C-alpha positions as a Markdown table, in Angstrom:
| # | Residue | x | y | z |
|---|---|---|---|---|
| 1 | Met | -18.0 | -20.0 | 4.3 |
| 2 | Asn | -16.1 | -22.8 | 5.1 |
| 3 | Thr | -12.9 | -22.8 | 2.8 |
| 4 | Asn | -10.9 | -25.5 | 4.9 |
| 5 | Lys | -10.7 | -28.2 | 2.4 |
| 6 | Gly | -8.1 | -30.9 | 2.9 |
| 7 | Asn | -6.8 | -28.6 | 6.2 |
| 8 | Tyr | -5.9 | -25.9 | 4.1 |
| 9 | Asp | -7.6 | -22.7 | 4.1 |
| 10 | Asp | -7.9 | -20.3 | 1.7 |
| 11 | Leu | -5.5 | -17.3 | 2.9 |
| 12 | Thr | -5.9 | -15.0 | -0.5 |
| 13 | Val | -9.3 | -14.0 | 1.2 |
| 14 | Ile | -7.4 | -12.1 | 3.5 |
| 15 | Lys | -6.5 | -8.7 | 2.8 |
| 16 | Tyr | -3.1 | -7.8 | 1.3 |
| 17 | Ile | -2.0 | -11.7 | 0.8 |
| 18 | Gly | -2.0 | -13.0 | -2.9 |
| 19 | Pro | -1.3 | -16.3 | -4.1 |
| 20 | Lys | 2.7 | -15.8 | -3.8 |
| 21 | Met | 2.1 | -14.6 | 0.0 |
| 22 | Gln | 0.1 | -17.4 | 0.4 |
| 23 | Ser | 2.6 | -20.1 | -0.7 |
| 24 | Trp | 5.5 | -18.4 | 1.2 |
| 25 | Leu | 3.5 | -18.2 | 4.5 |
| 26 | Arg | 3.0 | -22.2 | 3.9 |
| 27 | Glu | 6.5 | -23.0 | 2.9 |
| 28 | Lys | 8.6 | -20.7 | 5.2 |
| 29 | Leu | 5.9 | -20.7 | 8.5 |
| 30 | Arg | 3.8 | -23.7 | 7.9 |
| 31 | Val | 0.4 | -21.8 | 7.7 |
| 32 | Arg | -2.1 | -24.2 | 6.7 |
| 33 | Thr | -4.8 | -22.5 | 8.5 |
| 34 | Tyr | -6.4 | -19.4 | 9.5 |
| 35 | Gln | -6.0 | -20.5 | 13.0 |
| 36 | Asp | -2.1 | -21.3 | 12.0 |
| 37 | Leu | -1.8 | -17.7 | 10.8 |
| 38 | Ala | -3.7 | -16.2 | 13.9 |
| 39 | Ala | -1.4 | -18.1 | 16.4 |
| 40 | Leu | 1.9 | -16.1 | 14.9 |
| 41 | Ser | 3.1 | -12.9 | 16.2 |
| 42 | Val | 3.9 | -10.0 | 14.2 |
| 43 | Asn | 7.4 | -10.4 | 14.9 |
| 44 | Gln | 7.6 | -13.6 | 13.8 |
| 45 | Ile | 6.3 | -13.3 | 10.7 |
| 46 | Gln | 8.6 | -10.1 | 10.4 |
| 47 | Ser | 11.4 | -12.0 | 11.4 |
| 48 | Gln | 11.3 | -14.7 | 8.6 |
| 49 | Leu | 10.3 | -11.7 | 5.9 |
| 50 | Ser | 13.6 | -10.2 | 7.0 |
| 51 | Thr | 15.7 | -13.6 | 6.3 |
| 52 | Asp | 14.1 | -14.1 | 3.1 |
| 53 | Lys | 14.6 | -10.1 | 2.3 |
| 54 | Lys | 11.1 | -9.4 | 1.8 |
| 55 | Thr | 9.4 | -6.4 | 2.8 |
| 56 | Val | 5.7 | -6.2 | 4.2 |
| 57 | Ala | 4.3 | -3.2 | 6.1 |
| 58 | Arg | 3.9 | -3.8 | 10.0 |
| 59 | Asn | 0.2 | -2.7 | 9.7 |
| 60 | Asn | -0.3 | -5.0 | 6.9 |
| 61 | Ile | 0.9 | -8.0 | 9.1 |
| 62 | Glu | -1.4 | -7.0 | 11.8 |
| 63 | Glu | -4.3 | -6.6 | 9.7 |
| 64 | Trp | -3.3 | -10.6 | 8.2 |
| 65 | Ile | -3.4 | -11.7 | 12.0 |
| 66 | Lys | -6.7 | -9.7 | 13.1 |
| 67 | Gln | -8.7 | -10.9 | 10.0 |
| 68 | Ala | -7.2 | -14.6 | 10.5 |
| 69 | Lys | -8.6 | -14.8 | 14.0 |
| 70 | Glu | -12.0 | -13.7 | 13.1 |
| 71 | Leu | -12.0 | -16.3 | 10.0 |
| 72 | Ala | -10.7 | -18.9 | 12.6 |
| 73 | Val | -13.4 | -18.2 | 14.7 |
| 74 | Glu | -16.4 | -17.9 | 11.8 |
| 75 | Thr | -14.9 | -21.3 | 10.6 |
| 76 | Arg | -14.9 | -23.2 | 13.8 |
| 77 | Ala | -18.5 | -21.9 | 14.4 |
| 78 | Glu | -19.8 | -22.9 | 11.0 |
| 79 | Asp | -17.8 | -26.3 | 11.5 |
| 80 | Glu | -19.9 | -26.9 | 15.2 |
| 81 | Gly | -23.0 | -25.8 | 13.6 |
| 82 | Ile | -23.2 | -22.6 | 15.9 |
| 83 | Leu | -24.1 | -19.9 | 13.5 |
| 84 | Ser | -27.1 | -20.1 | 11.5 |
| 85 | Ala | -26.7 | -18.8 | 7.8 |
| 86 | Val | -28.0 | -15.1 | 8.8 |
| 87 | Glu | -25.6 | -14.8 | 11.5 |
| 88 | Ser | -22.8 | -16.2 | 9.4 |
| 89 | Ala | -23.0 | -13.4 | 6.8 |
| 90 | Asp | -23.6 | -11.1 | 9.3 |
| 91 | Phe | -20.2 | -12.0 | 10.9 |
| 92 | Ala | -18.4 | -12.0 | 7.5 |
| 93 | Glu | -19.8 | -8.7 | 6.7 |
| 94 | Gly | -18.4 | -7.1 | 9.9 |
| 95 | Arg | -15.1 | -9.1 | 9.8 |
| 96 | Leu | -12.9 | -5.9 | 9.5 |
| 97 | Gly | -14.5 | -4.5 | 12.8 |
| 98 | Arg | -17.7 | -2.8 | 11.6 |
| 99 | Pro | -20.3 | -3.1 | 8.9 |
| 100 | Lys | -19.2 | -2.5 | 5.6 |
| 101 | Arg | -21.0 | 0.3 | 4.1 |
| 102 | Ala | -22.3 | 0.9 | 0.2 |
| 103 | Asn | -19.9 | 3.7 | -0.5 |
| 104 | Asp | -16.7 | 2.4 | 1.0 |
| 105 | Trp | -13.8 | 2.2 | -0.9 |
| 106 | Glu | -12.0 | -1.3 | -0.9 |
| 107 | Glu | -8.4 | -2.2 | -2.2 |
| 108 | Tyr | -8.3 | -5.1 | -4.3 |
| 109 | Ala | -4.9 | -4.6 | -6.2 |
| 110 | Ser | -1.8 | -2.4 | -5.2 |
| 111 | Phe | 1.0 | -1.5 | -7.7 |
| 112 | Val | 4.1 | 0.5 | -7.1 |
| 113 | Ile | 5.6 | 2.4 | -10.3 |
| 114 | Tyr | 9.0 | 3.7 | -10.3 |
| 115 | Phe | 10.3 | 6.0 | -13.0 |
| 116 | Glu | 14.1 | 5.2 | -13.6 |
| 117 | Ala | 16.7 | 7.0 | -15.4 |
| 118 | Arg | 20.5 | 6.4 | -15.7 |
| 119 | Glu | 23.3 | 7.8 | -18.1 |
| 120 | Ile | 25.7 | 5.5 | -20.2 |
| 121 | Asn | 28.5 | 7.4 | -22.5 |
| 122 | Gly | 26.6 | 10.7 | -22.4 |
| 123 | Glu | 23.3 | 8.9 | -23.5 |
| 124 | Arg | 20.4 | 9.2 | -20.9 |
| 125 | Gln | 18.2 | 6.2 | -20.4 |
| 126 | Lys | 14.9 | 5.8 | -19.3 |
| 127 | Arg | 12.5 | 2.6 | -18.1 |
| 128 | Ile | 9.8 | 2.2 | -15.9 |
| 129 | Lys | 9.1 | -0.7 | -13.3 |
| 130 | Val | 6.1 | -1.7 | -12.0 |
| 131 | Phe | 5.3 | -4.0 | -8.9 |
| 132 | His | 2.0 | -5.6 | -8.2 |
| 133 | Ile | 2.3 | -6.2 | -4.7 |
| 134 | Glu | -0.2 | -9.1 | -3.8 |
| 135 | Glu | 1.1 | -11.2 | -6.7 |
| 136 | Asp | 4.8 | -10.2 | -6.0 |
| 137 | Lys | 5.1 | -9.9 | -9.9 |
| 138 | Ser | 7.0 | -7.1 | -11.7 |
| 139 | Lys | 7.5 | -5.6 | -15.0 |
| 140 | Val | 9.9 | -3.1 | -16.9 |
| 141 | Trp | 9.0 | -1.1 | -19.9 |
| 142 | Ser | 10.7 | 1.7 | -21.7 |
| 143 | Glu | 7.4 | 3.7 | -21.8 |
| 144 | Leu | 3.8 | 3.3 | -20.7 |
| 145 | Thr | 1.6 | 2.0 | -23.5 |
| 146 | Ala | -2.0 | 0.9 | -23.7 |
| 147 | Glu | -0.7 | -2.8 | -23.9 |
| 148 | Asn | 1.3 | -1.9 | -20.4 |
| 149 | Phe | -2.2 | -1.0 | -18.8 |
| 150 | Leu | -3.8 | -3.8 | -20.0 |
| 151 | Trp | -1.4 | -6.0 | -18.0 |
| 152 | Met | -1.9 | -3.9 | -14.8 |
| 153 | Leu | -5.7 | -4.0 | -15.6 |
| 154 | Asp | -5.2 | -8.1 | -16.0 |
| 155 | Gln | -3.2 | -8.4 | -12.7 |
| 156 | Ala | -6.3 | -6.6 | -10.8 |
| 157 | Gly | -8.8 | -9.1 | -12.9 |
| 158 | Glu | -10.2 | -6.1 | -14.5 |
| 159 | Arg | -9.6 | -7.1 | -18.1 |
| 160 | Pro | -13.1 | -7.9 | -19.4 |
| 161 | Thr | -13.8 | -11.5 | -21.1 |
| 162 | Ser | -16.3 | -12.0 | -24.2 |
| 163 | Thr | -17.3 | -14.7 | -26.4 |
| 164 | Thr | -15.5 | -12.7 | -29.1 |
| 165 | Ser | -12.4 | -12.3 | -27.1 |
| 166 | Gln | -12.2 | -8.6 | -28.4 |
| 167 | Pro | -9.4 | -6.6 | -27.2 |
| 168 | Tyr | -9.5 | -3.2 | -25.6 |
| 169 | Arg | -9.4 | -0.5 | -27.9 |
| 170 | Ser | -6.5 | 1.7 | -27.3 |
| 171 | Glu | -8.8 | 4.8 | -27.5 |
| 172 | Gln | -10.3 | 3.6 | -24.0 |
| 173 | Leu | -6.9 | 3.8 | -22.2 |
| 174 | Glu | -6.1 | 7.2 | -23.6 |
| 175 | Ile | -6.0 | 10.3 | -21.2 |
| 176 | Ala | -7.9 | 13.0 | -23.1 |
| 177 | Glu | -6.7 | 16.6 | -23.0 |
| 178 | Val | -9.6 | 18.4 | -21.1 |
| 179 | Lys | -10.2 | 21.8 | -22.2 |
| 180 | Pro | -12.4 | 24.1 | -20.3 |
| 181 | Glu | -15.6 | 25.3 | -21.9 |
| 182 | Pro | -15.5 | 29.1 | -23.1 |
| 183 | Asp | -18.3 | 30.2 | -20.7 |
| 184 | Lys | -16.8 | 28.0 | -17.7 |
| 185 | Gln | -13.7 | 28.7 | -15.5 |
| 186 | Pro | -11.0 | 26.2 | -14.9 |
| 187 | Val | -11.4 | 23.8 | -12.0 |
| 188 | Lys | -9.7 | 25.2 | -9.1 |
| 189 | Glu | -6.9 | 22.7 | -7.5 |
| 190 | Ala | -5.6 | 21.9 | -4.2 |
| 191 | Arg | -2.0 | 20.4 | -4.1 |
| 192 | Val | -0.2 | 18.6 | -1.4 |
| 193 | Glu | 3.3 | 19.5 | -0.5 |
| 194 | Ile | 5.3 | 17.3 | 1.5 |
| 195 | Lys | 7.5 | 18.8 | 3.7 |
| 196 | Glu | 9.6 | 16.2 | 5.4 |
| 197 | Val | 9.6 | 12.5 | 6.3 |
| 198 | Arg | 11.1 | 11.9 | 9.7 |
| 199 | Leu | 12.4 | 8.4 | 10.9 |
| 200 | Phe | 12.7 | 7.3 | 14.6 |
| 201 | Gln | 14.4 | 4.1 | 16.0 |
| 202 | Pro | 13.2 | 3.2 | 18.8 |
| 203 | Pro | 9.7 | 4.4 | 17.4 |
| 204 | Glu | 9.1 | 6.5 | 20.9 |
| 205 | Ala | 12.5 | 8.5 | 20.6 |
| 206 | Glu | 11.9 | 12.1 | 20.6 |
| 207 | Asn | 14.4 | 13.2 | 18.0 |
| 208 | Pro | 14.5 | 12.1 | 14.6 |
| 209 | Leu | 17.5 | 9.8 | 13.5 |
| 210 | Ala | 17.2 | 11.1 | 10.0 |
| 211 | Val | 15.0 | 13.8 | 8.3 |
| 212 | Gly | 14.2 | 13.3 | 4.4 |
| 213 | Asn | 14.2 | 16.2 | 2.4 |
| 214 | Gly | 17.1 | 15.7 | 0.6 |
| 215 | Lys | 19.9 | 17.2 | 2.9 |
| 216 | Ser | 20.2 | 14.2 | 5.9 |
| 217 | Lys | 22.8 | 11.7 | 5.7 |
| 218 | Gln | 22.5 | 8.2 | 5.7 |
| 219 | Pro | 21.3 | 6.8 | 9.1 |
| 220 | Arg | 22.1 | 3.1 | 10.2 |
| 221 | Leu | 19.4 | 1.5 | 11.6 |
| 222 | Asn | 19.0 | -2.2 | 13.2 |
| 223 | Ala | 17.9 | -4.8 | 11.4 |
| 224 | Gly | 14.6 | -6.5 | 12.7 |
| 225 | Glu | 14.3 | -3.9 | 15.3 |
| 226 | Pro | 10.9 | -1.5 | 14.9 |
| 227 | Phe | 11.0 | 2.1 | 13.7 |
| 228 | Ser | 8.5 | 4.5 | 13.2 |
| 229 | Leu | 8.4 | 7.4 | 10.4 |
| 230 | Glu | 6.6 | 10.8 | 10.4 |
| 231 | Val | 5.4 | 12.6 | 7.6 |
| 232 | Leu | 5.0 | 16.5 | 7.5 |
| 233 | Phe | 2.8 | 18.0 | 4.8 |
| 234 | Ser | 0.9 | 21.1 | 3.7 |
| 235 | Leu | -2.5 | 21.6 | 1.8 |
| 236 | Gly | -2.2 | 24.6 | -0.7 |
| 237 | Gly | -3.4 | 25.8 | -3.8 |
| 238 | Glu | -6.8 | 27.9 | -4.7 |
| 239 | Ala | -9.0 | 24.9 | -3.5 |
| 240 | Ala | -7.3 | 24.3 | -0.3 |
| 241 | Glu | -9.6 | 25.9 | 2.4 |
| 242 | Ser | -12.6 | 24.4 | 0.2 |
| 243 | Val | -11.3 | 21.0 | 0.6 |
| 244 | Ala | -10.5 | 20.9 | 4.1 |
| 245 | Lys | -14.1 | 22.7 | 4.8 |
| 246 | Gln | -15.5 | 19.4 | 2.9 |
| 247 | His | -13.3 | 17.5 | 5.5 |
| 248 | Ala | -12.0 | 15.5 | 2.5 |
| 249 | Lys | -10.2 | 12.2 | 3.7 |
| 250 | Tyr | -6.4 | 12.1 | 2.9 |
| 251 | Ser | -4.0 | 9.0 | 3.4 |
| 252 | Val | -0.4 | 8.5 | 3.5 |
| 253 | Asn | 1.9 | 5.8 | 2.1 |
| 254 | Val | 5.5 | 5.1 | 2.7 |
| 255 | Val | 7.5 | 2.4 | 0.0 |
| 256 | Ala | 10.8 | 1.2 | 1.0 |
| 257 | Lys | 13.0 | 0.3 | -2.3 |
| 258 | Glu | 16.0 | -1.9 | -1.8 |
| 259 | Ala | 19.1 | -0.7 | -3.5 |
| 260 | Leu | 20.6 | -3.8 | -4.2 |
| 261 | Ser | 17.5 | -5.8 | -5.6 |
| 262 | Lys | 15.6 | -2.9 | -6.9 |
| 263 | Arg | 12.7 | -4.1 | -5.2 |
| 264 | Gly | 9.8 | -2.1 | -3.8 |
| 265 | Ala | 7.5 | -2.5 | -1.1 |
| 266 | Asp | 4.8 | -0.9 | 0.8 |
| 267 | Leu | 6.4 | -0.1 | 4.1 |
| 268 | Ala | 3.8 | 1.6 | 6.2 |
| 269 | Ser | 0.4 | 3.4 | 5.4 |
| 270 | Ser | -2.1 | 5.5 | 7.6 |
| 271 | Glu | -5.7 | 4.8 | 8.0 |
| 272 | Pro | -7.8 | 7.5 | 6.1 |
| 273 | Lys | -8.4 | 10.9 | 7.9 |
| 274 | Ala | -10.1 | 13.7 | 7.4 |
| 275 | Phe | -9.0 | 17.2 | 7.1 |
| 276 | Val | -9.8 | 19.9 | 9.7 |
| 277 | Glu | -11.7 | 22.8 | 8.4 |
| 278 | Gly | -9.1 | 25.9 | 8.6 |
| 279 | Lys | -5.9 | 23.7 | 9.3 |
| 280 | Leu | -3.5 | 23.5 | 6.1 |
| 281 | Asp | -0.3 | 22.2 | 8.2 |
| 282 | Tyr | -0.4 | 18.0 | 8.9 |
| 283 | Arg | 1.8 | 15.9 | 10.9 |
| 284 | Val | 1.0 | 12.2 | 10.7 |
| 285 | Arg | 2.9 | 9.7 | 12.6 |
| 286 | Met | 2.9 | 6.2 | 10.6 |
| 287 | Pro | 2.7 | 2.7 | 12.1 |
| 288 | Glu | 5.8 | 0.9 | 13.3 |
| 289 | Ala | 7.8 | -1.0 | 10.6 |
| 290 | Thr | 11.1 | -3.0 | 10.1 |
| 291 | Leu | 13.5 | -3.7 | 7.7 |
| 292 | Gly | 15.8 | -6.3 | 6.4 |
| 293 | Pro | 19.6 | -5.9 | 6.1 |
| 294 | Gly | 20.7 | -3.6 | 3.0 |
| 295 | Val | 20.3 | 0.1 | 1.7 |
| 296 | His | 16.9 | 1.0 | 1.4 |
| 297 | Gln | 15.5 | 4.3 | -0.4 |
| 298 | Leu | 12.3 | 5.5 | 1.1 |
| 299 | Trp | 9.4 | 7.5 | -0.8 |
| 300 | Ala | 6.3 | 8.9 | 0.8 |
| 301 | Met | 2.8 | 9.8 | -0.9 |
| 302 | Val | 0.3 | 11.7 | 0.1 |
| 303 | Ser | -3.0 | 11.5 | -1.8 |
| 304 | Val | -6.5 | 13.2 | -1.1 |
| 305 | Gln | -9.9 | 11.6 | -1.7 |
| 306 | Ala | -11.1 | 14.5 | -3.7 |
| 307 | Ala | -11.1 | 14.9 | -7.4 |
| 308 | Asn | -9.6 | 18.6 | -7.6 |
| 309 | Ala | -6.8 | 17.6 | -5.2 |
| 310 | Val | -3.1 | 16.5 | -6.7 |
| 311 | Pro | -1.3 | 14.1 | -4.7 |
| 312 | Asn | 2.7 | 14.6 | -4.0 |
| 313 | Phe | 5.6 | 12.1 | -3.9 |
| 314 | Leu | 8.9 | 12.9 | -1.8 |
| 315 | Gln | 12.2 | 11.2 | -1.4 |
| 316 | Gly | 12.6 | 10.3 | 2.0 |
| 317 | Pro | 15.6 | 9.3 | 3.7 |
| 318 | Ser | 18.1 | 6.5 | 2.5 |
| 319 | Val | 18.8 | 3.9 | 5.4 |
| 320 | Asn | 21.5 | 1.2 | 5.7 |
| 321 | Val | 20.1 | -1.2 | 7.7 |
| 322 | Leu | 22.4 | -3.5 | 9.6 |
């Protein structure tokens, strides 16, 4: 598949790049082709992101460059007639470094949701902010409704179309209360408990600059310089041993929310890893990341790919980046 038309490649085929980010890359870094993106370094991209007060996880940028290099090779090979149709399909299928398996999960839309509250004249007000990361779009709602979910589904390209243009029925989006049948026992759950979020600058430092457990003071970081995060968590609950024995996979995500603009973005994500039988305490060192100037609140989330596992959020350190 050669998407190079008029010397412009479609960058949105690359994971984590949506139309808004594609426009930004073209405007700010003159990226027109896969080769242009492949020629950039992670530091070059992060420097421009920092200048424009945008935040993208370092491992996501590394994935951009990796896929751009593979697409550049594929496109050049197609242009030169080197690959046959079958070889080209095989190459594209293995673009992420291994053949795609039928049961693999693949992200195609990412959302960050914040539940916020404030008190004015003794009155407590609440709102919900939702960010669609790939499209750089946001919404603010007073509550979650069926229409709110429809907006998210629209962004993900999941709202069905039909000749009658009938909307979703609200009943389809309601979460029903599931009651156990009299002759069945309630499902046992496993629960994640995040203990700490640690921050290291430089990344190889032995002692953390800050510990996010609600007790640490606000540390200072150097803008544009890499740092690393470490998340400590435990697996508990009645089904903890069972989930670990099944070698269910877990993943860790850290989101940064800038205090002034109130914008949030994915800061670092771990590759899915499998639990170890008999082990309930885990320490995950995240990929290196950078932040632009400002005060940023970090949030960590640990999720488990098991139906009876409950994820956990923890407010990590608030950092002042100079």
